[in-house]
VOTIVEX-109975 format. One line per field, with one value per residue: residue in three letters; x, y, z of N, C-alpha, C, O, CB in turn. Coordinates in steps of 0.05 Angstrom, whole numbers. Glycine has a CB too. Example, Ala and Ser with C-alpha at 12.3 -4.5 7.8 and 13.67 -1.06 7.14 Angstrom:
<fikols>
rest	ALA	SER
nu	264	257
nv	-114	-45
nw	156	142
cau	246	273
cav	-90	-21
caw	156	143
cu	264	258
cv	-66	1
cw	156	157
ou	285	268
ov	-66	23
ow	169	161
cbu	226	282
cbv	-89	-12
cbw	181	114
</fikols>
This chain:
<fikols>
rest	UNK	UNK	UNK	UNK	UNK	UNK	UNK	UNK	UNK	UNK	UNK	UNK	UNK	UNK	UNK	UNK	UNK	UNK	UNK	UNK	UNK	UNK	UNK	UNK	UNK	UNK	UNK	UNK	UNK	UNK	UNK	UNK	UNK	UNK	UNK	UNK	UNK	UNK	UNK	UNK	UNK	UNK	UNK	UNK	UNK	UNK	UNK	UNK	UNK	UNK	UNK	UNK	UNK	UNK	UNK	UNK	UNK	UNK	UNK	UNK	UNK	UNK	UNK	UNK	UNK	UNK	UNK	UNK	UNK	UNK	UNK	UNK	UNK	UNK	UNK	UNK	UNK	UNK	UNK	UNK	UNK
nu	17	8	44	17	-29	-80	-126	-124	-142	-169	-184	-248	-287	-352	-405	-468	-506	-563	-575	-530	-510	-454	-406	-352	-318	-283	-255	-243	-257	-234	-217	-216	-228	-220	-230	-222	-233	-268	-237	-188	-156	-149	-181	-200	-253	-322	-378	-445	-511	-552	-560	-569	-586	-627	-653	-715	-732	-709	-719	-771	-802	-821	-778	-755	-708	-661	-654	-646	-632	-606	-622	-623	-565	-547	-577	-546	-495	-498	-518	-531	-483
nv	-26	49	93	151	161	148	168	185	133	122	114	148	193	209	251	263	319	331	294	285	235	192	158	108	97	80	118	162	219	288	328	384	382	346	289	268	202	146	110	133	149	201	222	243	282	286	318	308	320	284	220	143	150	192	197	198	147	106	115	126	171	232	284	344	373	415	456	497	544	509	503	557	560	525	537	591	577	539	575	604	647
nw	-2	-15	21	61	34	52	103	174	214	271	338	365	406	402	415	433	421	438	471	507	505	499	457	440	385	325	277	217	221	230	283	335	385	446	490	563	566	600	609	623	584	529	483	418	404	372	360	350	327	325	345	361	409	414	362	338	313	337	392	398	414	399	382	376	337	326	264	247	198	160	111	88	99	53	5	4	-2	-51	-87	-156	-184
cau	-2	25	42	12	-49	-97	-133	-111	-160	-164	-203	-261	-309	-377	-428	-498	-506	-581	-581	-510	-503	-424	-397	-325	-312	-263	-266	-227	-270	-215	-236	-196	-234	-215	-240	-216	-255	-275	-207	-166	-146	-156	-191	-214	-287	-335	-402	-466	-540	-574	-549	-590	-603	-640	-665	-746	-735	-696	-730	-799	-814	-812	-762	-747	-676	-654	-640	-651	-614	-592	-638	-609	-534	-549	-578	-523	-468	-497	-529	-517	-473
cav	2	66	105	180	169	139	182	171	119	122	115	172	196	218	260	269	346	338	277	280	204	190	128	103	79	82	139	181	243	304	342	395	381	321	286	239	179	126	87	146	159	229	220	264	296	295	328	304	331	260	186	123	161	217	193	183	124	89	124	116	197	254	302	372	374	441	449	528	554	490	504	580	555	508	559	616	564	536	595	609	669
caw	4	-20	47	61	20	69	125	203	228	297	362	369	421	391	437	418	440	453	499	526	499	488	454	437	370	299	255	205	227	238	305	343	416	458	518	573	571	622	610	631	560	524	454	398	409	356	367	331	333	329	352	362	433	404	341	340	302	363	419	395	419	382	394	361	330	315	240	233	179	142	77	80	92	31	-17	3	-13	-81	-112	-181	-192
cu	16	20	39	-16	-78	-100	-128	-136	-153	-189	-217	-287	-332	-398	-448	-501	-535	-589	-562	-495	-469	-418	-365	-325	-291	-267	-243	-239	-240	-232	-206	-202	-225	-227	-224	-238	-252	-249	-182	-151	-153	-156	-202	-245	-296	-364	-425	-493	-555	-554	-572	-602	-620	-662	-689	-753	-729	-708	-758	-814	-801	-801	-756	-721	-681	-637	-638	-627	-603	-600	-620	-577	-529	-550	-557	-496	-472	-511	-517	-509	-476
cv	23	85	135	181	165	159	170	161	112	126	148	175	208	223	269	296	351	325	272	252	204	161	131	88	95	98	151	215	260	328	356	387	351	322	266	221	159	108	101	156	182	217	246	263	305	294	325	309	310	232	170	134	184	212	184	160	105	91	126	147	217	280	319	381	405	440	476	537	541	495	536	577	544	519	580	601	555	554	596	638	683
cw	1	15	38	49	34	95	148	213	258	318	368	388	403	419	422	438	449	465	511	524	490	479	438	411	349	290	243	206	240	256	320	377	420	480	537	578	596	636	619	609	544	492	442	403	391	362	343	347	341	324	354	386	434	381	349	333	320	383	423	406	397	392	374	357	317	288	228	218	157	113	75	76	57	6	-17	-13	-40	-99	-136	-175	-206
ou	39	-1	50	-29	-97	-80	-126	-152	-134	-209	-203	-305	-321	-404	-445	-499	-538	-610	-565	-475	-462	-425	-356	-333	-282	-291	-222	-229	-225	-251	-184	-183	-224	-236	-214	-259	-231	-244	-161	-133	-178	-137	-212	-257	-289	-375	-423	-497	-569	-540	-594	-627	-627	-684	-690	-773	-744	-712	-769	-839	-780	-813	-753	-710	-699	-616	-629	-604	-593	-585	-602	-565	-512	-534	-551	-481	-454	-515	-494	-524	-461
ov	21	89	145	202	178	166	146	177	98	139	167	158	220	207	282	296	370	331	255	246	219	142	152	65	117	101	152	232	248	342	347	386	335	342	247	225	159	98	89	172	182	206	265	242	327	273	336	305	312	227	180	130	193	223	165	149	85	71	128	146	217	296	309	395	414	428	479	537	552	490	535	586	552	515	588	611	560	549	589	652	703
ow	11	27	18	53	27	107	147	222	266	313	374	386	385	437	401	462	465	476	528	536	471	493	428	413	355	291	257	192	256	249	318	392	402	490	525	591	608	658	623	614	547	481	455	406	384	368	321	371	361	305	349	388	455	381	365	340	321	397	445	407	384	407	352	374	303	286	205	227	138	93	59	57	42	-13	-39	-30	-56	-123	-139	-162	-207
cbu	-17	17	68	34	-46	-89	-157	-94	-165	-145	-184	-267	-303	-388	-421	-528	-495	-595	-593	-522	-526	-402	-424	-313	-339	-262	-285	-224	-300	-198	-259	-195	-267	-189	-268	-202	-255	-296	-197	-152	-148	-133	-213	-207	-293	-328	-397	-463	-555	-602	-532	-580	-587	-616	-652	-764	-722	-670	-721	-807	-809	-834	-739	-757	-661	-637	-655	-656	-596	-597	-688	-615	-522	-569	-605	-512	-459	-507	-528	-535	-460
cbv	6	82	98	199	156	110	189	195	96	141	105	181	212	195	281	239	374	347	252	283	191	199	107	87	66	67	163	171	239	315	315	426	388	314	276	241	161	107	75	129	142	257	198	256	318	286	358	274	343	262	180	92	166	237	177	195	122	95	149	84	207	259	292	394	345	457	427	553	560	461	507	602	528	492	574	628	538	511	623	604	668
cbw	36	-54	66	44	-4	75	126	227	214	301	390	344	446	368	458	422	423	448	499	550	470	512	432	461	359	280	266	175	250	211	329	331	426	462	516	598	545	610	578	647	547	536	451	365	427	335	375	318	309	303	384	365	451	393	325	327	282	373	426	416	452	367	405	375	305	337	221	256	190	150	72	101	115	34	-15	41	4	-88	-106	-209	-194
</fikols>
């Protein structure tokens, strides 16, 4: 395999911002935040808005997820110039 062309695959903690649920998994996501996990090691922290702990399909509850500004951000980014 060629050196230097693959992303850094490492352990990362994901945190659901709406429920506070955290889980440790492996990912290539780049993040600047870090967190000390239950095992005492420090891992990169990635924050997500929805996970299995807060998604209505998995919880059976309706939850309002703040998505304000997404449409406007998309339109601003991809509007014809």
